[in-house]
N, C-alpha and C positions, 0 to 999 in steps of 0.2 A: 180876642181872636175869633173868627167865625168858625162855625162847625165844619165848613168845607175845608178851611185851611188847616184844621187839625187832622184831616184824613191823611194817613200815611201813604207815601207813594208805593212802598213795599207792601203787597197784599198780606204778608205775614207779620208785619211790624206790630199790629195790634194784638197778636197772640202773645207777645212778650210780656213778661212780668218782672218787676224788680226782684222778686224772690228768685233764688238760684234755680237752674233747671234740675230735673230729676238726676241727670248725669252727675252734676256737681254735688248734690246732696248725698247720693249714694257713695261717691268716691270719698267724700269727707267722712262719712260714717265708717268706711273701711280704714281710713287713717285713725279715726277716733278709737275704734276697737283695737287696732294694732297698738296704740299707745297704752290701752288698758292691759294688754298682755305683759307690759313691762311693770305694771303696778299690782295687778291681782295675782296672787300666788297660784301656781299651777297645781292641779289636783285631779284625780280620777277615782271613779268607783270601779270595782271589778264588774265585769260583764259575764252573763251566762245565757245560754240559748234557752228561749222560752218557746216551746213548741206551738202553744196556743196562739201566741202573737206572731210567730214565724220569724223572729229575729232576736238578736241579743239585747238583753235589758240590764239596767244597772241593778246591782244587788245592794239592798239596804244594809247600812252599817259597815261597809267596806271602803269608805272614803279614805283616801290617804293622799298627802302631798307628794308630788313628783317633781323631777327636775324641770324647771321652767324652760319654755321655748318661746321667748319673746320674738315678735314678728318685726323684721327690719324692712328697709325700703325696698329690697328686692321682692320680699314676700307681698308687700302692698301692691307692687306693680304686677305681680303674678296673680293676685287675687281675682281680678276680673276674668282672667283666663281660666283660673281654677273654678270660677263660677260656672263655666260651661263644661269643663272636664278636668279631671285630675291630671296635671301635667307630668306626674311621675308614673302613675299606674294606668293612665288613659281611661279610668273609669268615668262614666258620664255623670255629670251633675245636672246642670240646666240646659244642656245642649239640646236635649230632645224637645223641650218646651220652646226654645228659640227657633228650631227648625220647623216645628209645627206651626208657629206663628207666621214664618215665611211662606209655608205651603198655603195657609189660610189666606194670606194677603194676595198670593198669586190666584187662587181660586176666586176671590172677590173681584180681582181685576178683570178676569175673564167674564164673569157674570155681568159686571158693570158695562163692559164693552158691548154687550148685546142690548143694552138699554132696557132690559126687562125689569130690573129692580126699580128704576126711576118711574117707569110707566106704571108699574104695579102700585107704587107708593102713591102716586098722584091719584089713581083711581080709587084706592082705599081711603085716602084722606077726604076725597069729595063725597064718598059714600058715608063717611063717619062724621061728617061736619056737624059740629055742636055737641058731639058725644066723645070726643077724643080723651077726655080726662079719665074715662073708665078703662082705658087700656092699662093705666098705671096699676090698679089693684089686681087686675087679671094677670099681667105679666109678672108682677112681683110675687104673687102667690105661686105661679108655675116655677119661677126660679127658686123660690123658697122650698118647694117640694123637691126639686133636684138637690138642694143643699142638705136638707134633713135626711134624705134617703140614701144618697151615695156620695155626698160630699162634693157637689159640683163646685168647681173652683177654676182651674186653669182652662177648662173647656168653655167657660163663659166668654173668653177673649174672642171667640168666634162670633159673638152676637153683637158687639159694639157697633161694628161698621154697618150692620144691617138695621139696627134699631135707631141709631142717631139721626139718619135722614128722615125716618118717620116722625120722631119726636120734634125735629126742627120744623118740619112741614106742618105739624100740628099747632105750632106757635109756642112751643116751650124751648128751653135752652139746653145746651149740651150737658149741663150738670144733671138735669132731670133724666136724660137718657142714661148717663153713667150711673146715677142712683138706682134706677129701676133694676139694672143688672147687678151692680156691685152690692148694693144693700139687699136686694131681694135674695140672691143666693147666699149672701153673708149672713143674714138673719136665719136662714135655713140651717147653715153649718153651726151657728151659734146655738140653735135649738135643736141640735142633732138628736134624732130618735133611734134611727137604725143605721146610721152612717158608719160604714165599716172602717173608715179612716180616722174616725174620732171616737164615737161612743163605744164601738165594739172593741177596737184595739186597746183603748184605755180601760175598759172593763176587764178585759182579759189580763192586762198588766197588773190590775188592782185585785185579781182573783175573785171576781164576783160575776154573776151572769149580767149580760148587757141590759136585760129587761128590768133590773133593779133600778128604781128611780125614774122610770119612763113617764109616769104621771106628771111629775114635776117638770120633766123636760118638755112635755107637751104644753104645760102651762106657759113656760118660757117662750116656746116656739110660737104659740097662737097669740099670746100677749104681746110678744116683741114684734111679730109681723103686723098686728093691728096698729101698733105705735108707729112703725116705720112707714106703712102705707099712708096713714093719716098725715105724717110729717112731709112725705114727698108730695102728696096731693096738694097740701096747703101751699108748699113752696111753689109747686107748678102753677096753681091757680094765681098766685100772686105775681109771679114773673111774667105770665101771659098778659096779665092786665097792665103791669108797669114794668117794661123792660129794664129800667134803671135799677130795679131791686134784685136783679140777677146777680149771682156771685161771679159771673163771667160776662158782665154787661160790656166791658171793653172788647172782649174777644168774640162776642156774638156775631157781628158782621162777617168776621173772618171764618167762623165756624160755618156760616151759611154758604160762603164762597167755596169752602172745601168740601163739605158733605152734600151740598145741593149744586153740584157742578153745572147741572143742565138748566139752572133757573127754575122759576115757578110762575110763569106767565099764564094768563087765562086761555091763550089760544093754543097751548100745547096739547098735543094728542094724548089722551088718557085712555085710549082703547088698546088693550093687549092683543097682539097678533097671535095666531095659532102657534107659531114657533116660540113666542115669548111665553105663552101659557105653559108649554111643554118644559121650557127651561125653568120656569118657576116651580113647576112640580118636581123636577129633578133637584132643584135648589133646596126645597123643603125636605124632600126625601133624604138628602145628604145629611142634614142636621138630625133628622129623625134616626138615621142609621148610626150617627155618631152617639147619640144618647143611648140607643139600644146597645151598642157595642161596649160603652163604658160601664153601663149598668148591669149587663148580663153576661158579657163575654170577656171580661177583664181586659178590654182594649186600653191602650195608653197612647202616648203621644205619636209613636211611630205609625201605628195603624190608622190613627185619626188623620195624620198628615198624608198618608197614602190614600185614604179615602177622598180627601179634598183634592189631591193631585188627580186621581182618576176621574173625579166628577168634573173637574175643570176641563180636562181633554174632551169628555163626552159633550159638555155644554158647548165648547168651542167648535166641535164638529157640527152639532145640531144648529148652532147659531151662524154657520157658514163664515167663520172668521178667517178662514185660510190659515196656512202654516205660519206665516209671518205675523198675522194678526193675533193668532192664538199665543204664540210665544212672547210677542211684544207686550200683550195685555197681561200675561202672567208675570213677566219680569217687572213690569211697571207697578203691579199690584203688590208683589213682594217688596219692592223698593219702598212703597208707602209705609210698610210695617217694619222696615229694617231697624229703625230707631227703637221700636219696641223690643225687638230681639236683643239688641245691645243692652237695654235697660235690665232685662231679666237676668242677664249674666252678671251685671254689676250687683244686683240685689243679692244674688247667691254668693257673691264674693265676700260679703260681710260675714255670712255663716262660715265660710272656709277659713277666714282669719280666726274666728273664735275657736273653731275645732283644732286648728293647728296650734293655736296659742294655749290650749289645754285649760281654758278658764270657764267653760260651761259648767262642768261638774262642781267647780269651786263655788260658783254662784248659786247652784242648786243646794249644795251642802250648807251654805250660809242661810238660805231661806228656810230650810228644814229646822235649823237650830233656833230660829226666831219664833217658832210656833210655841214652844214651851208648854206650860200648864195654863191653857186658856179655856174660857167657858165655851160651850158648843157654838154659840153664835158668834163670839169673837174668833174662835178657830176657823170657821168657814168663811168669815169675812177676810181674815188674814190670808187664808188659802186662796181666795179669789184674787187678792192683791198680788200675791206671789206669782200666781199663774199669769196675770196681766203683765207683770215685769218680764217673766221668763219668755212670754210670747214675742216680745220685741226682738229677743236674741234667737229664738227658735220658732219661726212663723209656721212651720209645717205641723199640722195637727197631729199626724201620726208620729213625727219625730218627738214632739213635746210630750206626747202620751207615753212613748217608750222610755223617754228620759226621766220624766217626773213622776209618774204614777207608781213604779215600784218603790220609790223613796217616800213619797208624801202620802199615799193611800193608807199605809199601815199606821201612820201617826193618828188617823181618825179613830182608831180603836181606843186610844188613850184619852181622847177628848169626848168620848160618848156620841160620836157622830158616825153615821153610816158611811161606808166607803163609796157607796153610789152617789152621795152628796158631793164628795170630793171629785168624782168623775164629772158631775154636772158643773161644778165650780170651774174645773179645768177647761171644758169645752165652751163654757159661756165666755170665760176670760179670753181664750184664744180667738174665738169667733168675734168678739168685740174688738180686740186689738187689730184683727186682720181687716177691719173696715178702713183703717188708716195706716197700716204698718208699712213703712218705706222699705223695709227689708223683705216684703212679701211681693213676689213677682206679679201676682194677680192684681194687686192695687196699682202698682206703678205701671204695669202694662195696660191695664184698663184706662187709666187717666191718660196715658200717652196716646192710645188709640182715639180716645174722645177728645184729646187736645185740651184737657182741663189742667191748668197748673196745680201743683200739689198744694200751695198755699190757699188757692181758691176753694179746693176741695175741703180743706180744714175749716175755712170760713163757713162753708155750707153745713158741715156735718157736726161740728163740736156741740151744738145744743142737743142734737140727737143722741150723741154719746153720753152726755150728762143724764139725759132721761132714761136711756137704757141701763146705765150703771145703777141708778137708783132703783129701777124696776127689778134688775137681776139680783141685786144684793138684798132687796126686800124679799124676794121669793126664796133666796137661799137661807135667809134668816128664819123665815117661817118654817122651812124645811127642817133646819137645825133644831128649832124649838119644839117641833112636833116629833122629833126623833127620826126624821126621814119620811118620805112618802113613797109608797111602793109603786 
């Protein structure tokens, strides 16, 4: 069969994979966890308010079995709804993240309607010709800085639609673009140093200063970042030279059609008009304001969404889109990310089932009992493994810290290991798992925006996960053998 006869009539056909979609995977996981609530005994720790952490934490030694609450078919069907908000109390779960994604999509739709981004990308790519590879280490280092300092995660969803056209025009594939953001910010969170949502909250829950163990965390951060940059650069260089070696080789033409809607011909105008320059300044200032607000003003999804909504209106007016053009572009942009918003609710639904089924504390209690009388190196290795397993069920770094640190950190005293090393093991494990975690909205959302199937992402990243695991466990073992590093 000729190459031309293999080209699908449907432009989206070559985006499909034999692997199930993210929606199917997540709903299957909801069903699986619901089944586990019928098998795993229900149990709970007592909780008490910890003023330093600012929330209730589990109390070590208080675990007890409770009446089981197995999840039935109705609970399974309610779980995706509960992923957005509690249907009984109406307390928000992931609805704020989903709405933020829709506001972001609308904002990008308005900016794209002005043609400013496409023109700016063409101009930048022609200026960078031959040096495009160096944007990988620069951008990954910047995202890592956000991850290690303030836990940059959900807000990275705002960058995929901007970076992917740049990466594709540079001759790389969509996986490269996703990797720059997801792995860049992810390795920063993995090597958190002053991240309030991981290091600080976990240290408070473990009753130690967050500066304890900071040297070892810097080793993990810098070493891990170097490994990840080298891995992504090597992959990018390889796929630019040979497209067939891309993890998404089949999807690549469709990615170009989607992200490079205006084509890339030599006679295209790559000169920015005065209006487009103003729009790009506002565009960049919007992201700068978002980072400033999250890092210094305690902004979260509602205020970030309002920021993008306001900026979209200003850009639409400056770009002279008119009332119908502005609203139409905003709605079209939000529609493009609607699937991402739905995926986020599904991912959160898995956690809802576990919490309602009362099996999270049981899993944690069983993990604590397996540690027993181990040597310091064996203890910290086992601790890392336990936190890896727990992270699949509790992807939130702050949630896992509050749940596990009050129980597991005191066990370090009996193993002759510093509690700071337990904190380091926890954040490294959580950060590692959250590079692939299907229950983590940032992973599923980022892949959905980048149109990279989950199985293709696993094909790309699994060797890196092995390398990082060996590196992290080696650093932890050295730390344990040395009695901890200040």
